[in-house]
C-alpha positions as CSV (number, residue, x, y, z in Angstrom):
1,X,49.1,40.3,-49.3
2,X,48.5,36.6,-49.8
3,X,50.6,35.8,-46.7
4,X,48.5,38.2,-44.7
5,X,45.2,36.7,-45.9
6,X,46.5,33.2,-45.1
7,X,47.5,34.3,-41.6
8,X,44.1,35.8,-41.1
9,X,42.4,32.6,-42.2
10,X,44.4,30.5,-39.8
11,X,43.6,32.8,-36.9
12,X,39.9,32.7,-37.9
13,X,40.0,28.9,-37.9
14,X,41.7,28.7,-34.5
15,X,39.1,31.1,-33.1
16,X,36.2,29.0,-34.5
17,X,37.9,25.8,-33.1
18,X,38.1,27.4,-29.7
19,X,34.4,28.3,-29.9
20,X,33.5,24.7,-30.9
21,X,35.6,23.4,-28.0
22,X,33.8,25.7,-25.5
23,X,30.4,24.7,-26.8
24,X,31.5,21.0,-26.6
25,X,32.6,21.4,-23.0
26,X,29.3,23.1,-22.1
27,X,27.3,20.3,-23.8
28,X,29.4,17.7,-21.9
29,X,28.8,19.5,-18.7
30,X,25.1,19.7,-19.4
31,X,25.1,16.0,-20.2
32,X,26.6,15.2,-16.8
33,X,24.3,17.4,-14.9
34,X,21.2,15.7,-13.7
35,X,18.5,18.1,-12.5
36,X,16.8,17.2,-9.3
37,X,13.4,15.5,-9.8
38,X,10.6,17.8,-8.6
39,X,7.5,16.0,-7.6
40,X,4.3,17.8,-8.8
41,X,0.8,16.9,-7.7
42,X,-2.6,18.3,-8.3
43,X,-4.1,20.3,-5.6
44,X,-7.1,18.0,-5.4
45,X,-4.8,15.1,-4.6
46,X,-3.0,16.8,-1.7
47,X,-5.7,19.0,-0.3
48,X,-9.5,19.3,0.0
49,X,-12.2,21.9,0.6
50,X,-12.7,22.7,4.3
51,X,-15.7,20.8,5.6
52,X,-15.6,18.2,2.7
53,X,-14.8,15.3,4.9
54,X,-16.1,11.8,5.6
55,X,-18.1,11.0,8.7
56,X,-18.5,7.6,10.5
57,X,-21.9,6.0,11.1
58,X,-22.6,3.2,13.6
59,X,-25.6,1.0,14.2
60,X,-26.7,-2.2,16.1
61,X,-28.7,-4.8,14.2
62,X,-29.6,-8.5,13.8
63,X,-28.5,-11.0,11.1
64,X,-30.9,-13.8,10.6
65,X,-31.0,-16.9,8.3
66,X,-27.9,-18.5,9.8
67,X,-27.4,-22.3,9.7
68,X,-27.2,-22.8,13.5
69,X,-24.1,-20.6,13.9
70,X,-25.7,-17.7,15.6
71,X,-25.5,-16.2,19.1
72,X,-26.8,-17.7,22.4
73,X,-26.6,-14.6,24.5
74,X,-29.4,-12.8,26.3
75,X,-28.8,-9.6,24.3
76,X,-29.6,-11.3,21.0
77,X,-32.8,-12.9,22.4
78,X,-33.9,-9.6,23.9
79,X,-33.3,-7.9,20.5
80,X,-35.5,-10.6,18.8
81,X,-38.1,-10.0,21.4
82,X,-38.2,-6.3,20.8
83,X,-38.3,-6.7,17.1
84,X,-41.3,-9.2,17.3
85,X,-43.0,-6.8,19.8
86,X,-42.9,-4.0,17.2
87,X,-44.6,-6.4,14.8
88,X,-47.4,-7.2,17.2
89,X,-46.1,-10.5,18.5
90,X,-45.7,-10.8,22.3
91,X,-43.1,-13.2,23.4
92,X,-40.6,-13.4,26.3
93,X,-36.8,-13.5,25.8
94,X,-36.3,-16.6,27.9
95,X,-38.7,-18.5,25.7
96,X,-36.6,-17.9,22.6
97,X,-34.0,-20.5,21.7
98,X,-32.8,-19.2,18.4
99,X,-29.4,-20.3,16.9
100,X,-30.0,-18.8,13.5
101,X,-29.7,-15.1,14.5
102,X,-26.7,-13.0,15.6
103,X,-26.3,-9.6,17.1
104,X,-23.9,-7.4,14.9
105,X,-22.4,-4.0,14.8
106,X,-22.9,-2.2,11.5
107,X,-20.6,0.5,10.4
108,X,-20.5,2.8,7.3
109,X,-18.8,5.9,6.0
110,X,-20.8,9.0,5.1
111,X,-19.1,10.5,2.1
112,X,-18.6,14.3,1.7
113,X,-21.6,16.2,0.5
114,X,-24.1,13.4,1.1
115,X,-27.5,13.5,-0.4
116,X,-30.6,11.4,0.5
117,X,-30.9,8.3,-1.8
118,X,-27.2,7.7,-2.3
119,X,-26.1,4.1,-1.6
120,X,-23.0,3.3,0.3
121,X,-21.4,0.1,1.6
122,X,-22.0,-1.3,5.1
123,X,-19.7,-3.5,7.1
124,X,-21.2,-6.1,9.4
125,X,-19.3,-7.6,12.4
126,X,-20.5,-10.1,14.9
127,X,-20.4,-8.9,18.5
128,X,-21.4,-12.1,20.3
129,X,-20.4,-15.7,20.1
130,X,-21.7,-16.3,16.6
131,X,-19.5,-18.8,14.7
132,X,-20.3,-17.8,11.2
133,X,-22.4,-15.2,9.4
134,X,-22.5,-17.1,6.1
135,X,-25.9,-17.0,4.4
136,X,-27.2,-14.4,6.8
137,X,-29.3,-11.3,6.0
138,X,-29.1,-8.1,8.0
139,X,-32.5,-6.7,9.1
140,X,-33.3,-3.0,8.7
141,X,-30.7,-1.2,10.9
142,X,-30.6,2.6,11.5
143,X,-27.1,4.1,11.2
144,X,-26.4,7.1,13.5
145,X,-23.7,9.7,13.7
146,X,-21.9,11.1,16.8
147,X,-24.8,13.4,17.3
148,X,-27.2,10.4,17.7
149,X,-29.1,11.4,14.6
150,X,-30.1,8.8,12.0
151,X,-28.3,9.4,8.6
152,X,-28.9,6.1,6.9
153,X,-30.6,2.7,6.9
154,X,-28.8,-0.6,6.2
155,X,-30.3,-3.9,5.1
156,X,-29.4,-6.8,2.8
157,X,-27.6,-10.1,2.5
158,X,-24.1,-10.3,4.1
159,X,-21.2,-11.1,1.7
160,X,-18.3,-12.8,3.4
161,X,-14.6,-13.0,2.3
162,X,-14.2,-16.4,3.9
163,X,-15.9,-19.6,5.1
164,X,-15.9,-22.1,7.9
165,X,-17.1,-25.6,8.3
166,X,-16.8,-28.3,11.1
167,X,-17.8,-31.9,11.3
168,X,-16.7,-35.0,13.2
169,X,-14.3,-33.0,15.5
170,X,-12.5,-31.5,12.5
171,X,-12.9,-27.9,11.3
172,X,-11.6,-25.7,8.5
173,X,-11.7,-21.9,8.2
174,X,-10.6,-19.3,5.7
175,X,-10.3,-15.7,6.6
176,X,-12.8,-14.3,9.1
177,X,-16.4,-15.7,8.7
178,X,-17.7,-13.5,11.5
179,X,-17.3,-10.2,9.5
180,X,-18.7,-9.3,6.1
181,X,-19.8,-6.5,3.9
182,X,-23.1,-5.5,2.2
183,X,-22.2,-3.7,-1.1
184,X,-24.5,-0.7,-1.5
185,X,-26.5,-2.0,1.4
186,X,-27.0,1.3,3.2
187,X,-29.1,4.2,1.9
188,X,-28.5,7.8,3.0
189,X,-31.6,9.3,4.5
190,X,-30.3,12.7,5.7
191,X,-27.6,14.9,4.2
192,X,-25.3,17.5,5.5
193,X,-25.2,21.1,4.5
194,X,-21.6,21.9,3.8
195,X,-21.0,25.5,2.4
196,X,-18.5,25.8,-0.5
197,X,-17.5,29.3,0.6
198,X,-17.0,31.3,3.7
199,X,-18.3,34.6,2.7
200,X,-16.1,35.5,-0.4
201,X,-13.3,33.2,0.7
202,X,-12.5,29.5,0.1
203,X,-10.5,27.5,2.6
204,X,-8.3,24.6,1.4
205,X,-7.0,22.1,4.0
206,X,-3.9,20.1,3.3
207,X,-4.0,16.4,3.9
208,X,-0.4,16.5,5.3
209,X,0.4,19.8,6.8
210,X,3.7,21.3,5.5
211,X,4.9,24.9,5.5
212,X,6.6,24.6,2.1
213,X,3.7,22.9,0.4
214,X,1.2,25.4,1.7
215,X,3.3,28.3,0.4
216,X,3.7,26.6,-3.0
217,X,-0.1,26.2,-3.3
218,X,-0.7,29.9,-2.6
219,X,2.1,31.0,-5.0
220,X,0.8,28.7,-7.8
221,X,-2.8,30.0,-7.4
222,X,-1.6,33.7,-7.4
223,X,0.5,33.0,-10.5
224,X,-2.6,31.4,-12.2
225,X,-5.0,34.3,-11.2
226,X,-2.4,37.1,-11.7
227,X,-2.8,38.7,-8.3
228,X,-2.7,38.2,-4.6
229,X,-5.8,36.0,-4.1
230,X,-4.3,33.1,-2.0
231,X,-2.6,33.2,1.3
232,X,-1.1,30.4,3.4
233,X,-2.5,30.9,6.9
234,X,-0.6,28.0,8.5
235,X,0.9,24.7,7.3
236,X,-2.5,23.1,6.8
237,X,-4.8,26.0,5.6
238,X,-4.7,28.1,2.5
239,X,-7.3,30.9,2.2
240,X,-8.4,32.0,-1.3
241,X,-10.3,35.1,-2.1
242,X,-12.9,34.7,-4.9
243,X,-12.2,36.9,-7.9
244,X,-15.1,39.1,-9.0
245,X,-15.8,37.0,-12.0
246,X,-16.6,33.9,-9.8
247,X,-18.6,35.5,-7.0
248,X,-21.7,33.8,-8.2
249,X,-20.2,30.6,-9.3
250,X,-17.8,29.0,-6.8
251,X,-18.0,25.6,-8.5
252,X,-16.3,26.7,-11.6
253,X,-13.6,28.4,-9.7
254,X,-12.9,25.4,-7.5
255,X,-12.7,23.2,-10.6
256,X,-9.9,25.4,-12.0
257,X,-8.0,25.6,-8.8
258,X,-8.0,21.8,-7.9
259,X,-6.5,20.9,-11.3
260,X,-3.4,23.1,-10.8
261,X,0.0,21.2,-10.4
262,X,2.0,22.1,-7.3
263,X,5.6,21.1,-6.6
264,X,5.7,19.0,-3.5
265,X,8.4,19.1,-0.8
266,X,8.5,15.7,0.8
267,X,9.9,15.0,4.2
268,X,12.9,12.7,4.7
269,X,11.3,9.8,6.5
270,X,11.8,6.1,7.2
271,X,8.9,3.9,8.1
272,X,9.7,0.7,10.1
273,X,7.2,-2.1,10.8
274,X,8.8,-4.4,13.3
275,X,6.0,-7.0,13.2
276,X,6.6,-7.8,9.5
277,X,10.2,-6.6,9.1
278,X,9.3,-4.0,6.5
279,X,11.5,-0.9,6.0
280,X,10.3,1.9,3.6
281,X,12.5,4.9,2.8
282,X,11.5,8.1,1.2
283,X,13.2,9.8,-1.7
284,X,15.1,12.3,0.4
285,X,16.8,9.8,2.7
286,X,20.5,10.4,2.9
287,X,23.3,8.6,4.8
288,X,26.4,10.4,5.9
289,X,29.7,8.5,5.6
290,X,29.8,5.9,8.3
291,X,31.4,2.5,9.0
292,X,29.1,-0.4,10.0
293,X,29.9,-3.8,11.4
294,X,27.0,-6.1,12.0
295,X,27.3,-9.8,12.9
296,X,24.8,-12.5,13.8
297,X,25.1,-14.6,16.9
298,X,23.6,-18.1,16.5
299,X,22.9,-20.3,19.5
300,X,21.9,-23.9,18.8
301,X,20.5,-26.1,21.6
302,X,19.9,-29.7,20.8
303,X,18.7,-32.5,23.1
304,X,19.3,-36.3,22.4
305,X,17.4,-38.9,24.4
306,X,19.1,-42.2,25.2
307,X,17.7,-45.2,26.9
308,X,19.5,-46.6,30.0
309,X,18.6,-50.2,30.8
310,X,19.4,-52.2,34.0
311,X,22.5,-54.4,33.9
312,X,22.1,-58.2,34.1
313,X,21.4,-59.5,37.6
314,X,20.4,-56.0,38.7
315,X,18.1,-55.5,41.8
316,X,14.4,-56.0,41.3
317,X,13.7,-52.3,41.7
318,X,16.0,-51.3,38.8
319,X,14.1,-49.7,35.9
320,X,14.7,-48.6,32.3
321,X,14.9,-44.8,32.1
322,X,15.3,-42.2,29.4
323,X,18.3,-40.0,29.9
324,X,18.3,-36.6,28.0
325,X,21.6,-35.2,26.9
326,X,21.7,-31.5,26.0
327,X,24.3,-30.0,23.8
328,X,24.8,-26.3,23.2
329,X,26.7,-24.7,20.3
330,X,27.4,-21.0,19.9
331,X,28.4,-19.5,16.5
332,X,29.3,-15.9,15.9
333,X,29.5,-14.6,12.4
334,X,32.8,-12.8,11.5
335,X,32.2,-9.5,9.9
336,X,34.4,-6.5,8.9
337,X,33.7,-2.8,8.9
338,X,31.9,-1.7,5.8
339,X,31.8,2.0,4.7
340,X,28.3,3.1,3.9
341,X,27.3,6.4,2.4
342,X,24.8,7.6,-0.2
343,X,23.5,10.7,-1.9
344,X,20.5,9.3,-3.7
345,X,18.0,6.7,-2.6
346,X,19.4,4.2,-5.1
347,X,22.9,4.6,-3.6
348,X,21.6,4.2,-0.1
349,X,19.8,0.9,-1.0
350,X,22.8,-0.5,-2.8
351,X,25.1,0.4,0.2
352,X,22.8,-1.3,2.7
353,X,22.3,-4.3,0.4
354,X,26.1,-4.7,0.3
355,X,26.0,-5.7,3.9
356,X,23.9,-8.8,3.0
357,X,21.6,-8.4,6.0
358,X,18.0,-9.5,6.6
359,X,15.1,-7.1,7.0
360,X,15.2,-7.7,10.7
361,X,18.9,-6.8,10.9
362,X,18.3,-3.8,8.6
363,X,15.8,-2.4,11.2
364,X,18.5,-2.5,13.9
365,X,21.1,-0.9,11.5
366,X,18.7,1.9,10.6
367,X,18.0,2.6,14.3
368,X,21.7,2.6,15.1
369,X,22.4,5.0,12.2
370,X,19.7,7.4,13.5
371,X,21.3,7.3,17.0
372,X,24.7,7.9,15.6
373,X,23.5,11.0,13.6
374,X,24.4,9.5,10.2
375,X,20.8,9.2,9.2
376,X,19.1,12.6,9.5
377,X,15.5,11.6,8.9
378,X,12.3,11.2,10.8
379,X,12.0,7.6,12.0
380,X,8.5,6.2,12.5
381,X,7.9,2.8,13.9
382,X,4.5,1.3,13.4
């Protein structure tokens, strides 16, 4: 009996050891597994209510008080004449010789749901041959929308982000002194009536249209409300039916909806700026296994100038001349094939950095990878 008990204990210990080993392998496997990172954003950050958009305003005005750096054009003088005429002063445009005024274009952005009395920034830009707007003041300027209706009035001192000065044939300039900003310099005079709902529905417009993101928004809202209230109409529009509890209070319902987190599905994209040599890659960029060989060709052209003087007892018409000697040297960098592949963005960056190329060369490599089919992304050149 003792032998049987001891045998049963050994079998039990082996069974427990096997269980521990299985659990250990599972834990090790879980430790090596890295879940994919899911990007979640609030609905208010990736979409907005239909109709809740900005509108551009435009106006023509005069900046006065300049220190002799204004316009000399006829349009500026005619504008001064019209302004003085409205004040009861009769004067001809040809009789005005003003260098302290400048004709400017004034722009502003009308925010969503504007109300009269709200102050916004105005941007002032010279449209003539004015040299500097420093120290100038914008006179009362009406700001109109595309429908030619006045939605705001702008006036105030112009704040510049630069300066300019000249004296004795020398000049110095920083940034652009012919454009400035008037903080809170425009006042909204007329608002826009934007309805929050369309009947019993709310329309949400995505900032970047995408089929998957629109579907995820509708599914998240339905999960939150516990019913089929939201429907993705297309990649940019999601229609939501108001629940009965919110038929009289759409504001509270919109507040709850816009704070929901939605998993984003980003597009594999590479942005290239050829002017600055900038390359930006998205998270989903992948490179299939490929071999790359990239070498630089350097051509150096140098010119030396030597003086040739006439020999002794040379003819009287002999002259000293400068003889240029041009030398050209061509150097080609020796490179070998390098295997490049990557699953994550970090691996792609490390693989491309291993080539030791400059940003300009990287642009050429990315374009070649796209043409070869090894880089399956959307390539955008700006």
